[in-house]
C-alpha positions as CSV (number, residue, x, y, z in Angstrom):
1,M,118.6,-25.0,22.1
2,T,115.0,-24.0,22.7
3,E,112.9,-23.2,19.7
4,N,110.1,-20.6,19.8
5,K,107.3,-23.2,19.9
6,I,104.2,-23.0,22.1
7,A,102.3,-26.0,23.4
8,I,99.1,-26.3,25.4
9,I,97.9,-29.2,27.6
10,G,94.2,-29.4,28.3
11,D,90.9,-30.9,27.5
12,K,89.2,-30.9,24.1
13,D,87.0,-28.0,24.9
14,L,89.9,-25.8,25.7
15,I,92.3,-26.7,22.9
16,E,89.9,-26.4,20.0
17,G,90.5,-22.7,19.7
18,F,94.2,-22.9,20.2
19,S,94.8,-25.4,17.4
20,V,93.8,-22.8,14.8
21,A,96.5,-20.4,16.1
22,G,99.3,-23.0,15.4
23,F,99.8,-24.2,19.0
24,F,101.1,-27.7,19.5
25,I,98.2,-29.5,21.1
26,S,98.4,-32.2,23.8
27,C,95.1,-33.6,25.0
28,P,95.9,-36.7,27.1
29,E,93.4,-39.5,26.6
30,E,92.9,-39.5,30.3
31,D,93.6,-36.9,33.0
32,S,95.7,-39.2,35.2
33,P,99.0,-37.7,36.6
34,S,101.1,-40.1,34.5
35,A,99.4,-39.2,31.3
36,I,99.7,-35.5,32.0
37,E,103.4,-35.8,33.0
38,G,104.0,-37.8,29.8
39,A,102.5,-35.0,27.7
40,L,104.6,-32.4,29.6
41,D,107.8,-34.5,29.3
42,K,107.3,-34.7,25.5
43,I,107.0,-30.9,25.4
44,V,110.2,-30.6,27.4
45,K,112.0,-33.1,25.2
46,E,111.0,-31.3,22.0
47,N,112.4,-28.0,23.2
48,F,109.2,-25.9,23.5
49,S,109.7,-22.4,25.0
50,I,106.2,-22.0,26.5
51,C,103.7,-24.6,27.7
52,F,100.2,-23.5,28.7
53,I,98.4,-26.0,30.9
54,L,94.9,-26.1,32.2
55,E,94.8,-25.6,36.0
56,R,92.8,-28.8,36.5
57,Y,95.6,-30.8,34.8
58,A,98.4,-28.8,36.5
59,S,97.0,-29.5,40.0
60,K,97.7,-33.2,39.4
61,I,101.4,-32.6,38.7
62,K,102.3,-29.7,40.9
63,K,105.7,-31.3,41.9
64,R,106.8,-31.7,38.3
65,I,105.7,-28.1,37.4
66,S,107.7,-26.8,40.5
67,E,110.8,-28.6,39.2
68,L,110.4,-27.1,35.7
69,Q,110.0,-23.6,37.2
70,K,113.7,-23.8,38.3
71,S,114.8,-23.9,34.7
72,P,114.3,-21.2,32.1
73,Y,112.6,-23.4,29.5
74,P,109.9,-24.3,29.0
75,S,108.0,-21.6,30.8
76,V,104.9,-23.2,32.2
77,V,101.9,-21.0,32.3
78,I,98.8,-22.2,34.2
79,L,95.5,-21.3,32.6
80,P,92.6,-20.8,35.0
81,D,90.1,-23.6,34.7
82,Y,86.8,-22.6,33.0
83,Q,84.9,-25.2,35.0
84,K,86.1,-24.6,38.6
85,A,88.5,-22.1,40.2
86,L,91.4,-24.0,41.9
87,N,93.7,-21.0,42.6
88,L,96.8,-23.0,41.8
89,N,98.7,-20.0,40.4
90,Q,98.4,-18.3,43.8
91,Q,99.6,-21.4,45.6
92,L,102.6,-21.8,43.4
93,L,103.5,-18.1,43.6
94,K,103.4,-18.3,47.4
95,E,105.8,-21.2,47.3
96,I,108.2,-19.3,45.0
97,V,108.1,-16.2,47.3
98,V,108.8,-18.3,50.4
99,R,111.7,-20.0,48.7
100,A,113.1,-16.7,47.5
101,T,112.7,-14.7,50.7
102,G,112.6,-17.3,53.4
103,A,109.3,-15.8,54.6
104,V,107.1,-18.3,56.3
105,S,103.7,-16.6,55.8
106,I,102.5,-14.2,53.1
């Protein structure tokens, strides 16, 4: 059973403000794909309902995020990066639309 818990994965600059709001904070020591996936796996295992993840981190584990989007929980929300726009949300949305409609180009 999923609890109404919210987590955020990001760097120290991003998460400082969220910690006051009661979010579970995960700031991997390094931004390697394995460290980020480990943080996300912990959030999944602990039954969080929503996980916000900084776009810079999400871009390194796109496959894992795509897998999680097939299940209802946790809902993974990608936050735009404040340092550099990567447009990952648009890319993932296009992939979802292609899977749902069979359309090759959007």
